TORKE-14513 format. One line per 8 residues: number of its first residue (from 0); their letters; for each residue x, y, z of C-alpha. Coordinates in pm, whole numbers. Layout:
N
NUM> a> X:Y:Z  ...
This chain:
214
0> mkkhflla> -1777:480:730  -1688:694:430  -1335:811:359  -1164:980:68  -814:1065:-41  -654:1297:-292  -404:1197:-560  -205:1486:-705
8> ltcsavls> -133:1480:-1079  189:1626:-1214  237:1713:-1581  585:1718:-1734  751:1692:-2071  825:1334:-2176  1133:1273:-2388  1101:899:-2440
16> vntyaael> 828:663:-2331  799:286:-2352  452:145:-2276  400:-209:-2146  43:-342:-2145  2:-586:-1857  -331:-719:-1732  -420:-779:-1367
24> nvngktvn> -716:-977:-1240  -859:-807:-931  -1158:-979:-772  -1264:-1112:-1112  -1217:-779:-1289  -952:-745:-1560  -739:-432:-1529  -493:-318:-1795
32> tgieisnd> -210:-143:-1610  -68:43:-1911  271:64:-1739  507:324:-1888  883:360:-1849  974:725:-1901  1318:872:-1838  1406:580:-1610
40> qtimplra> 1086:629:-1406  805:374:-1389  454:520:-1428  133:321:-1373  -212:482:-1424  -419:434:-1109  -775:506:-1226  -860:159:-1363
48> llealnyn> -696:-6:-1063  -881:211:-810  -1214:145:-982  -1143:-229:-968  -1090:-183:-592  -1442:-29:-565  -1339:337:-549  -1539:605:-733
56> vgwdsstk> -1287:824:-913  -1354:1186:-1014  -1171:1508:-1102  -1173:1828:-894  -1100:2104:-1145  -1062:2371:-874  -773:2193:-702  -660:1994:-1008
64> tvvansdi> -660:1668:-818  -813:1326:-863  -1060:1242:-586  -1127:875:-503  -1414:789:-269  -1503:455:-115  -1780:344:122  -1627:91:359
72> tlenegsl> -1813:-92:635  -1602:-243:910  -1714:-538:1122  -1480:-627:1405  -1554:-737:1759  -1196:-687:1879  -1047:-1024:1789  -819:-1036:1486
80> anakpifg> -978:-1364:1379  -1315:-1183:1365  -1184:-889:1165  -1350:-840:828  -1139:-591:632  -1234:-508:275  -1119:-792:42  -1097:-1038:333
88> lgkenpse> -856:-1134:609  -663:-1406:426  -432:-1653:598  -195:-1604:889  155:-1537:758  410:-1605:1035  738:-1422:982  1039:-1328:1192
96> nftgkvyl> 1027:-988:1022  703:-894:1205  658:-836:1579  318:-1008:1602  41:-1178:1407  -8:-1072:1046  -253:-1203:785  -202:-1194:408
104> nslanngg> -462:-1213:130  -307:-1203:-218  -551:-1035:-460  -357:-1020:-788  -9:-1085:-927  63:-1024:-1292  274:-809:-1523  527:-740:-1249
112> vsianvtf> 259:-585:-1024  106:-749:-716  -184:-644:-493  -230:-783:-143  -438:-718:165  -218:-723:478  -375:-719:825  -165:-651:1137
120> dkgcinkw> -268:-732:1494  -253:-452:1752  107:-350:1811  237:-555:1518  484:-385:1285  754:-505:1049  1128:-438:1049  1297:-168:849
128> hihdhvqi> 1328:-291:490  1392:-191:128  1204:-306:-185  1320:-320:-547  986:-167:-652  753:117:-565  496:25:-299  161:200:-253
136> lmgamgeg> -12:144:82  -387:215:103  -548:214:448  -844:-28:457  -922:-95:827  -816:47:1161  -509:264:1213  -142:211:1142
144> yaqieged> 188:382:1069  436:406:786  776:569:814  1041:648:555  1395:681:688  1472:1043:770  1104:1138:805  854:1124:1092
152> aqlitvgd> 620:825:1116  289:892:938  -47:782:1079  -254:588:823  -632:555:855  -900:417:621  -869:580:278  -520:724:331
160> vvvipagt> -253:650:71  125:636:122  373:592:-165  709:428:-85  960:479:-371  1176:186:-481  1504:156:-292  1370:352:8
168> khwhgatk> 1425:226:363  1094:215:552  865:24:790  489:1:849  231:-170:1069  -45:-123:1326  -70:124:1612  -51:-9:1967
176> ssqfthta> -426:32:2016  -572:-73:1681  -561:-358:1434  -465:-234:1090  -521:-344:731  -365:-191:425  -399:-288:61  -45:-294:-79
184> isgplaeg> 19:-236:-450  376:-341:-533  578:-317:-852  684:-323:-1119  1056:-386:-1070  1257:-62:-1074  1517:-35:-1346  1866:-108:-1216
192> meefgtew> 1742:-310:-914  1710:-648:-1086  1737:-944:-845  1747:-708:-543  1419:-835:-400  1335:-719:-48  1615:-654:199  1506:-693:562
200> lepvdqdy> 1706:-482:807  1706:-402:1179  1394:-385:1401  1225:-50:1460  1337:117:1781  1072:7:2033  1099:321:2245  1033:536:1939
208> ynslek> 734:323:1839  592:338:2192  627:717:2190  407:759:1882  81:738:2080  188:952:2372
């Protein structure tokens, strides 16, 4: 199964930039994040990270977008324990903040940035919550949802990318009919949100969630 996604690039004038070189180890590959803090915004180049995650990255001059392609083979006989998402299933991670079984496989954690594979059982979602960092969700197996407060829930399939800004109330998880895996890139800490962590809030309205597949 081959999927691709588009990452839009925006160019703007930079008044002051501080660069922080932080290395991540992703599946044995060393990635220099080259994190920049510019005008109170955190910027992290994605090319090296995507290539470490086995994506082929190119440039489409006609649309002025970066195109990342990945060939992903899924093997799953219907049981979550038999699921084989890219980068592995990991260990079951019981939590009162999820409505069902969820598995976590931590891939890297360094320089204030972490990467993890998270696999949700069918119908499993988490509660509304807020992070002190940007979170990038990359669909890796099955189908799921992500919703930012005030917006409609967004369907995520293999190769789709959703960016959750720091300090933004949101939730995510599987659809009712499909297991779902996303690779989550989290961090670094947003300026002004020191020691905030993750704030877990109320459950997602079940009637609204049930209506998403009708």
